[in-house]
C-alpha positions as a printed NumPy array, in Angstrom:
array([[-23.322,  32.205, -21.55 ],
       [-21.305,  30.771, -18.782],
       [-20.674,  33.025, -15.686],
       [-17.069,  33.25 , -14.43 ],
       [-16.417,  33.683, -10.694],
       [-13.757,  36.157,  -9.603],
       [-10.906,  36.199,  -7.065],
       [ -8.731,  39.018,  -5.837],
       [ -5.102,  39.157,  -7.131],
       [ -1.983,  40.288,  -5.4  ],
       [ -2.573,  44.006,  -6.114],
       [ -6.221,  43.857,  -5.256],
       [ -7.186,  43.283,  -8.887],
       [-10.082,  40.96 ,  -9.695],
       [ -9.016,  37.844, -11.441],
       [-11.441,  35.531, -13.278],
       [-11.831,  32.006, -11.645],
       [-12.511,  30.039, -14.822],
       [-12.417,  26.695, -13.044],
       [-15.525,  27.682, -10.971],
       [-17.58 ,  28.64 , -14.062],
       [-20.487,  26.513, -15.212],
       [-20.118,  23.872, -17.755],
       [-23.066,  23.102, -20.191],
       [-22.054,  19.702, -21.327],
       [-23.675,  17.938, -18.405],
       [-20.892,  15.297, -17.945],
       [-19.848,  14.486, -14.475],
       [-16.173,  13.407, -13.915],
       [-15.523,  10.516, -11.507],
       [-11.892,  11.584, -10.669],
       [ -9.997,  14.62 , -11.375],
       [ -6.945,  16.015,  -9.55 ],
       [ -3.198,  15.74 ,  -9.338],
       [ -1.205,  12.506, -10.061],
       [  2.24 ,  11.174,  -9.319],
       [  3.237,  14.013,  -6.938],
       [  6.7  ,  13.066,  -5.487],
       [  6.571,  14.186,  -1.896],
       [  8.721,  13.607,   1.243],
       [  6.756,  12.034,   4.083],
       [  7.286,  11.071,   7.752],
       [  5.896,   7.839,   8.936],
       [  5.163,   6.678,  12.423],
       [  6.623,   3.248,  13.347],
       [  5.264,   0.529,  15.571],
       [  7.897,   1.039,  18.11 ],
       [  7.022,   4.596,  18.658],
       [  9.667,   6.074,  16.492],
       [  9.446,   7.529,  12.93 ],
       [ 11.183,   7.23 ,   9.551],
       [ 11.346,   9.437,   6.491],
       [ 10.492,   8.197,   2.989],
       [  9.543,   9.645,  -0.4  ],
       [  6.041,   8.972,  -1.643],
       [  4.323,   9.056,  -4.988],
       [  0.973,  10.708,  -4.171],
       [ -2.204,  11.038,  -6.272],
       [ -5.256,  13.009,  -5.1  ],
       [ -8.653,  13.363,  -6.809],
       [-12.189,  14.479,  -6.319],
       [-15.455,  13.84 ,  -8.076],
       [-16.456,  16.765, -10.187],
       [-20.18 ,  17.537, -10.666],
       [-21.507,  18.016, -14.257],
       [-22.176,  21.709, -13.904],
       [-18.689,  22.593, -12.72 ],
       [-16.062,  23.382, -15.382],
       [-12.957,  22.395, -13.421],
       [-11.341,  21.831, -10.024],
       [ -8.831,  23.819,  -8.205],
       [ -5.591,  21.859,  -8.55 ],
       [ -3.431,  23.92 ,  -6.123],
       [ -5.77 ,  23.08 ,  -3.254],
       [ -4.795,  19.516,  -3.249],
       [ -1.082,  20.508,  -2.454],
       [ -2.278,  23.088,   0.132],
       [ -4.089,  20.276,   2.068],
       [ -1.098,  17.948,   1.754],
       [  1.28 ,  20.653,   2.994],
       [ -1.018,  21.301,   5.95 ],
       [ -1.022,  17.676,   7.121],
       [  2.711,  16.918,   6.553],
       [  3.822,  18.307,   9.897],
       [  3.197,  15.099,  11.945],
       [  4.31 ,  11.471,  11.149],
       [  1.604,   9.622,   9.282],
       [ -0.109,   6.474,  10.743],
       [ -2.454,   4.354,   8.589],
       [ -5.419,   5.676,  10.572],
       [ -4.507,   9.205,   9.744],
       [ -5.148,   8.833,   6.033],
       [ -8.928,   9.133,   6.248],
       [ -8.556,  12.506,   8.018],
       [ -6.433,  13.724,   5.195],
       [ -8.82 ,  12.531,   2.572],
       [-11.893,  14.153,   4.244],
       [ -9.767,  17.451,   4.314],
       [ -9.402,  17.208,   0.494],
       [-13.019,  16.618,   0.147],
       [-13.917,  19.626,   2.33 ],
       [-11.394,  22.006,   0.81 ],
       [-12.464,  21.244,  -2.759],
       [-16.176,  21.159,  -1.697],
       [-16.653,  17.799,  -3.349],
       [-18.944,  14.884,  -2.683],
       [-16.112,  12.531,  -2.964],
       [-12.302,  12.542,  -2.662],
       [ -9.583,   9.977,  -3.132],
       [ -6.055,   9.846,  -1.692],
       [ -3.272,   7.408,  -2.65 ],
       [  0.418,   7.28 ,  -1.525],
       [  2.994,   4.694,  -2.627],
       [  6.252,   4.453,  -0.849],
       [  9.049,   2.217,   0.276],
       [  9.185,   1.411,   4.108],
       [ 12.26 ,  -0.078,   5.725],
       [ 12.268,  -2.501,   8.603],
       [ 15.533,  -3.558,  10.454],
       [ 15.736,  -7.286,  10.463],
       [ 18.374,  -9.436,  12.204],
       [ 19.827, -12.641,  10.8  ],
       [ 18.466, -15.731,  12.379],
       [ 21.789, -17.14 ,  13.767],
       [ 24.444, -14.312,  13.888],
       [ 22.006, -11.483,  14.483],
       [ 23.555,  -9.4  ,  11.683],
       [ 21.437,  -6.39 ,  11.113],
       [ 20.165,  -5.158,   7.741],
       [ 17.365,  -3.056,   6.408],
       [ 14.648,  -4.727,   4.401],
       [ 12.503,  -2.61 ,   2.021],
       [  8.759,  -3.199,   1.531],
       [  6.399,  -1.72 ,  -0.961],
       [  3.483,   0.058,   0.759],
       [  0.376,   1.866,  -0.496],
       [ -2.109,   3.777,   1.533],
       [ -5.296,   4.556,  -0.285],
       [ -8.564,   6.048,   0.916],
       [-11.923,   7.149,  -0.659],
       [-14.105,   9.51 ,   1.336],
       [-17.733,  10.315,   0.638],
       [-20.548,   9.573,   3.088],
       [-18.086,   7.212,   4.753],
       [-14.322,   6.577,   4.691],
       [-12.896,   3.485,   2.886],
       [ -9.286,   3.052,   3.815],
       [ -7.069,   0.322,   2.557],
       [ -3.424,  -0.503,   3.061],
       [ -1.366,  -2.591,   0.73 ],
       [  2.005,  -4.261,   1.623],
       [  4.249,  -6.398,  -0.608],
       [  7.065,  -8.459,   0.832],
       [  9.713, -10.698,  -0.743],
       [ 10.148, -14.216,   0.566],
       [ 11.442, -17.665,  -0.161],
       [  9.372, -20.605,  -1.561],
       [ 10.497, -24.079,  -1.948],
       [  8.646, -26.481,  -4.337],
       [  7.051, -29.491,  -2.507],
       [  6.928, -31.517,  -5.748],
       [ 10.575, -30.929,  -6.501],
       [ 11.595, -32.048,  -3.04 ],
       [  9.376, -35.128,  -3.269],
       [ 10.649, -36.438,  -6.629],
       [ 14.305, -35.423,  -6.418],
       [ 16.991, -37.689,  -4.873],
       [ 18.549, -34.652,  -3.402],
       [ 17.781, -30.946,  -3.221],
       [ 14.802, -29.085,  -4.411],
       [ 14.265, -25.932,  -6.437],
       [ 13.446, -22.825,  -4.648],
       [ 12.858, -19.233,  -5.648],
       [ 12.069, -15.687,  -4.525],
       [  8.386, -15.026,  -4.252],
       [  6.448, -11.678,  -3.875],
       [  3.619, -11.913,  -1.458],
       [  1.041,  -8.981,  -1.433],
       [ -1.901,  -8.164,   0.773],
       [ -4.402,  -5.289,   0.395],
       [ -6.565,  -5.071,   3.547],
       [ -9.416,  -3.038,   4.998],
       [ -8.863,  -2.578,   8.699],
       [-10.682,  -2.337,  11.98 ],
       [ -8.586,  -0.382,  14.422],
       [ -4.851,   0.069,  14.422],
       [ -2.848,  -2.272,  12.109],
       [  0.712,  -1.261,  11.651],
       [  2.808,  -1.92 ,   8.526],
       [  5.128,  -4.185,  10.597],
       [  2.093,  -6.322,  11.638],
       [  1.171,  -7.024,   8.035],
       [  4.718,  -7.732,   7.016],
       [  4.971, -10.393,   9.706],
       [  1.832, -12.032,   8.479],
       [  3.065, -12.116,   4.803],
       [  6.458, -13.497,   5.701],
       [  5.024, -16.074,   7.923],
       [  3.054, -17.571,   5.032],
       [  6.193, -18.315,   3.022],
       [  8.655, -21.179,   3.225],
       [ 10.887, -18.718,   4.927],
       [ 11.632, -14.987,   5.108],
       [ 14.488, -13.372,   3.184],
       [ 16.959, -10.986,   4.868],
       [ 19.205,  -8.167,   3.751],
       [ 22.366,  -9.508,   5.553],
       [ 23.232, -13.177,   5.975],
       [ 26.477, -14.762,   7.192],
       [ 27.332, -18.316,   6.279],
       [ 25.654, -19.749,   9.442],
       [ 22.627, -17.779,   8.58 ],
       [ 22.659, -19.101,   5.025],
       [ 22.712, -22.729,   6.262],
       [ 19.966, -22.061,   8.634],
       [ 17.667, -20.292,   6.031],
       [ 18.287, -22.979,   3.422],
       [ 17.494, -25.819,   5.674],
       [ 14.425, -24.156,   7.277],
       [ 12.985, -23.504,   3.765],
       [ 13.703, -27.114,   2.779],
       [ 11.814, -28.246,   5.866],
       [  8.827, -25.986,   4.893],
       [  8.025, -26.567,   1.266],
       [  5.074, -24.601,  -0.083],
       [  3.297, -24.341,  -3.469],
       [  2.146, -20.876,  -4.437],
       [ -1.382, -22.186,  -3.482],
       [ -0.125, -23.073,   0.062],
       [  1.298, -19.651,   0.496],
       [ -2.068, -17.802,  -0.213],
       [ -4.178, -20.356,   1.684],
       [ -1.995, -20.082,   4.747],
       [ -2.004, -16.314,   4.562],
       [ -5.82 , -16.38 ,   4.235],
       [ -6.185, -18.393,   7.414],
       [ -3.931, -15.95 ,   9.254],
       [ -5.833, -12.993,   8.035],
       [ -9.243, -14.767,   8.901],
       [ -7.961, -14.96 ,  12.408],
       [ -6.894, -11.276,  12.626],
       [ -9.816,  -9.209,  14.081],
       [ -8.257,  -5.955,  12.83 ],
       [ -8.708,  -6.952,   9.177],
       [-12.301,  -6.99 ,   7.672],
       [-11.498,  -7.514,   4.076],
       [ -8.477,  -8.628,   2.017],
       [ -7.186,  -9.206,  -1.352],
       [ -3.979, -11.373,  -1.252],
       [ -1.628, -12.88 ,  -3.829],
       [  1.736, -14.578,  -4.307],
       [  3.814, -14.631,  -7.459],
       [  6.692, -17.147,  -7.43 ],
       [  9.445, -16.248,  -9.728],
       [ 10.243, -19.837, -10.891],
       [ 13.902, -20.804, -10.972],
       [ 13.507, -23.859, -13.43 ],
       [ 10.58 , -22.662, -15.571],
       [ 10.331, -19.795, -18.021],
       [  7.001, -18.647, -16.414],
       [  5.901, -17.492, -12.915],
       [  3.408, -19.235, -10.685],
       [  0.549, -16.988,  -9.314],
       [ -2.357, -17.369,  -6.954],
       [ -4.914, -14.921,  -5.564],
       [ -7.69 , -14.888,  -2.878],
       [-10.223, -12.128,  -2.302],
       [-12.461, -12.345,   0.736],
       [-14.903, -10.037,   2.632],
       [-15.087, -11.074,   6.21 ],
       [-17.919,  -8.667,   7.   ],
       [-20.654, -11.156,   5.911]])
């Protein structure tokens, strides 16, 4: 018969802790925990400030074969305890280790997806606007910490083939460039956004006046890129960045004259 641990209730009564009891099926679970927790977060910014966002957070631990269940409330307890200060990317391993320790697990995993805003100024008029970027922090902690940051940025791509064969004009489209990276040292979200946008034909902006539209259109026309060019140029930039040790990058071009999208991907481990 399984034994059941006990805890004390509000009135001093002994309450059974069923989750801590033994399980006889001898089946370990790779990940168990809480998923899709919507939670307000504070984020440190590169300029020394902070911004607030709302994250969708998932937290898991590995459960050994002899333990019946995990303690779900403890995940939220740890999250609440670490929510007082603005998060930086390098803070996520500390939080993940805290989950592992509180749950007495051999391995823990933390993931937070959120929208991050950066103020950008139009290239000619300087008109200000907020650009939104998709960001994910994820970390697995066992005998070591494996932290990754993912950033996705919209940009403009202009087709070199269309420019070459057309008497005038060239078809262009929005693209979505994404990079998942493992880091050495401090790498800000803003740093990765700049690398992503630099790989495109031209960045996009939240606010553009007519002089800005003229500038962006002409600059993209002068810098045509296939989807292959975008990921190759991005790969070269990440290869030169000492703060990045591994990356998985992709670009999806939302074609304006085809019924399909163009896609390219590169995965590279710089550690050897």
